[in-house]
C-alpha positions in Angstrom: 13.3 77.8 44.2 14.6 79.2 40.8 13.5 82.6 39.5 13.0 82.4 36.0 13.0 86.4 35.8 16.8 86.8 37.0 19.5 85.0 35.0 22.9 86.3 36.0 26.3 84.3 36.7 26.9 85.0 40.2 30.4 86.8 40.4 31.4 85.3 43.7 31.1 81.4 42.5 30.2 81.1 39.1 26.5 79.8 39.6 23.5 81.1 37.7 20.4 79.8 39.5 18.7 82.8 42.4 16.0 83.0 44.4 14.0 86.5 45.5 14.3 87.1 49.0 13.0 90.3 49.4 10.9 92.6 47.1 9.8 96.0 48.1 11.5 99.7 48.9 15.1 100.3 50.1 16.8 102.3 51.6 18.5 105.1 49.6 21.3 106.9 51.4 20.4 108.4 55.2 17.9 107.1 57.7 14.4 107.3 56.4 15.0 107.9 52.9 13.7 104.9 51.0 13.6 103.9 46.7 10.1 105.2 45.3 9.8 101.5 43.4 10.3 98.3 44.6 13.8 96.4 44.5 14.4 92.9 44.5 16.9 90.8 46.8 18.5 87.8 45.8 20.0 85.0 46.9 22.6 82.5 45.1 22.0 78.6 45.6 25.6 77.4 45.4 27.4 80.1 47.6 24.5 81.8 49.4 25.6 85.4 48.9 22.6 87.8 48.3 22.6 90.5 45.9 20.6 93.6 44.8 19.5 93.4 41.4 22.1 95.3 39.4 19.5 97.9 37.6 19.3 99.5 41.6 23.3 99.3 42.2 25.8 102.0 41.8 28.6 101.9 39.5 32.3 102.1 40.9 32.4 105.9 39.8 29.8 107.3 42.2 32.3 106.3 45.1 35.2 108.3 43.3 33.8 111.9 43.9 30.8 113.9 46.6 27.7 111.6 45.5 28.9 109.1 48.2 28.7 111.3 50.8 25.8 113.6 49.9 23.9 110.7 49.5 24.3 109.8 53.0 23.6 113.3 54.2 27.4 113.5 55.2 30.1 116.2 54.0 32.9 115.3 52.1 35.1 117.1 54.2 37.9 115.2 56.4 36.7 116.8 59.8 33.4 116.0 59.0 34.2 112.2 58.3 36.5 111.7 61.7 33.8 113.4 63.9 31.4 110.8 62.9 33.6 108.0 62.8 36.8 108.6 65.2 34.8 107.0 67.9 34.1 103.6 66.2 38.1 103.0 66.1 38.6 101.6 69.6 36.2 98.9 68.7 38.1 98.0 65.4 41.3 98.0 66.6 40.2 95.6 69.8 39.3 93.3 66.8 43.0 93.4 66.0 44.3 92.3 69.4 46.5 91.0 70.3 48.4 91.2 66.8 51.2 94.4 67.2 51.0 97.2 64.9 54.2 98.8 65.3 57.1 99.0 63.0 54.6 97.3 60.3 53.5 98.2 57.0 49.7 98.5 57.3 47.3 99.1 54.5 43.5 100.4 55.1 41.5 99.1 51.6 38.3 101.6 51.7 39.8 104.3 53.9 37.8 107.3 53.5 39.3 110.1 55.4 41.7 107.8 57.5 40.1 108.3 60.8 41.5 104.1 61.4 44.8 105.0 60.4 45.2 108.1 62.4 44.8 106.0 65.2 47.6 103.8 64.3 50.3 106.3 62.8 52.4 106.6 65.3 52.9 102.7 65.1 52.9 101.6 61.9 56.5 102.3 59.8 54.2 102.5 56.7 50.7 103.5 56.3 48.6 102.6 53.1 45.4 104.7 52.3 43.5 103.3 49.7 40.3 104.4 48.7 38.7 105.5 45.3 37.5 109.0 46.9 39.6 111.7 45.8 37.8 114.5 47.7 40.1 112.9 51.1 43.2 111.9 48.9 45.2 115.8 49.6 44.5 115.2 53.3 45.5 111.8 53.4 49.1 113.3 51.7 49.3 115.5 54.3 49.5 113.7 56.8 51.7 111.2 55.5 50.2 108.3 53.8 50.7 106.6 50.9 47.4 107.3 49.0 46.1 104.8 46.4 42.7 104.9 44.3 42.8 101.3 44.2 44.1 98.4 45.5 45.9 97.3 41.9 47.7 100.6 42.1 49.2 100.2 45.7 50.2 96.5 44.0 52.5 98.5 41.7 54.7 99.6 44.7 54.0 96.9 47.6 52.9 94.1 46.3 54.0 91.4 48.7 54.8 93.6 51.3 51.9 94.5 54.0 51.9 93.0 57.0 48.3 94.0 58.1 45.3 94.6 55.5 42.0 95.9 56.8 39.1 96.5 54.9 36.0 97.6 56.9 32.7 97.9 55.4 33.4 97.9 51.8 33.3 94.9 50.1 29.8 95.1 50.4 29.7 98.1 47.6 32.1 96.5 45.0 31.5 95.5 41.8 33.3 92.6 41.8 34.4 90.9 45.5 36.4 88.0 44.3 39.2 90.5 42.0 38.7 92.8 45.0 39.5 90.3 47.5 42.0 88.7 45.5 44.2 91.8 44.6 44.1 92.6 48.6 45.5 89.2 48.9 48.4 90.1 46.8 49.4 93.2 48.9 49.9 90.9 52.0 53.0 89.3 52.7 53.3 85.6 53.2 52.2 85.0 56.9 50.4 88.4 56.8 47.1 89.3 58.1 43.7 90.7 56.9 41.0 91.7 58.9 37.5 92.0 57.0 34.4 93.1 58.0 31.0 93.8 56.8 27.4 94.1 57.4 25.7 90.9 59.0 22.5 90.0 57.2 21.5 87.7 60.1 21.0 91.1 62.2 18.5 89.8 65.0 16.5 93.0 63.8 16.1 91.4 60.6 13.7 88.4 62.4 12.4 90.9 65.0 11.3 93.7 62.9 10.7 91.5 59.7 9.7 94.1 56.6 10.6 97.5 58.7 14.1 96.2 59.0 14.6 95.0 55.8 13.9 98.2 54.0 16.5 99.9 56.3 19.1 97.0 56.1 18.8 96.5 52.2 20.3 99.7 50.0 21.3 101.0 46.7 24.5 101.7 48.1 25.0 97.8 49.0 25.4 95.6 46.2 26.3 92.5 48.4 24.7 91.0 51.7 27.1 88.7 53.9 26.0 86.1 56.5 29.2 84.5 58.2 28.7 81.1 55.6 28.9 83.3 52.6 32.0 85.2 53.4 33.9 82.2 54.3 32.8 81.1 50.6 34.3 84.1 49.3 37.4 84.1 51.5 38.0 80.6 50.7 37.8 80.8 46.9 40.3 84.2 47.1 42.4 81.4 48.7 42.5 83.1 52.2 43.2 80.8 55.3 40.8 82.0 58.3 42.2 82.3 61.8 39.2 83.6 63.5 35.5 84.5 62.7 33.3 87.2 64.7 30.3 88.8 65.2 30.2 92.4 66.8 27.2 94.6 67.4 28.4 98.3 66.4 25.3 100.1 68.3 23.5 98.5 71.4 19.7 97.6 71.9 19.0 101.0 73.2 19.6 102.2 69.4 16.9 100.0 68.4 14.1 100.3 71.0 14.9 104.2 70.9 14.2 104.6 66.5 13.1 100.9 66.2 16.1 100.9 63.4 19.7 100.6 63.5 21.6 98.0 65.5 24.1 97.1 62.4 25.5 93.8 63.0 28.7 93.5 61.7 30.7 90.1 60.3 34.6 90.2 60.9 37.4 87.2 60.2 40.6 87.3 60.4 42.9 85.8 57.4 46.0 85.0 56.7 
């Protein structure tokens, strides 16, 4: 049912009919921290993407400095990022199998401190580190990466040259996902590969725990919430061909049983 209180053109498909799917507190940073006021999540009637009401969203400049990591209760130092994220890179690289990285030009869009790139830098011929957070740039440059704060900037040097691009858990943050993914498409050479992932709003815990999990899953730093259908709709509009779709569980069920929160199902797609 159309919500008469929310009139906005969908940035993904151009429709302007939305239905409210959740209203209540949402996560504002680290686990256990909730907004003092209620916010609403809406779903587009055409492409089925969900989005946080715009008044509660962070703008792009929020991610350029220390504020994002501080909100999560994390340090903006590269070493602190590695200690938390290195452990996840084997899973991320397993999703790429059996595609080779050796002697390829690789871009990681939303790389933060470059944990994924550190795992492949000895194989890839060139690594592009693309992230708006300037706190990480000097460290990335010291480690030999070609550093850019936007995809647009990287296109100036590497348009149509990238063999493999990653964008992991990033698209949900950006203001304009259609333009964001379309620019990544300009980086990739014909026949190249793009691995895209984002949290899955069809996480099993959304049904098992209901509102308890919804107020954890929905958050001020994520403007967009995808399931496989809405993500496929978006990538098709960006003229990608989907090679493979995959759902992966970031944490085991024991994590959810211990804390009652935090299973994190991820969507993944190979695109070309």
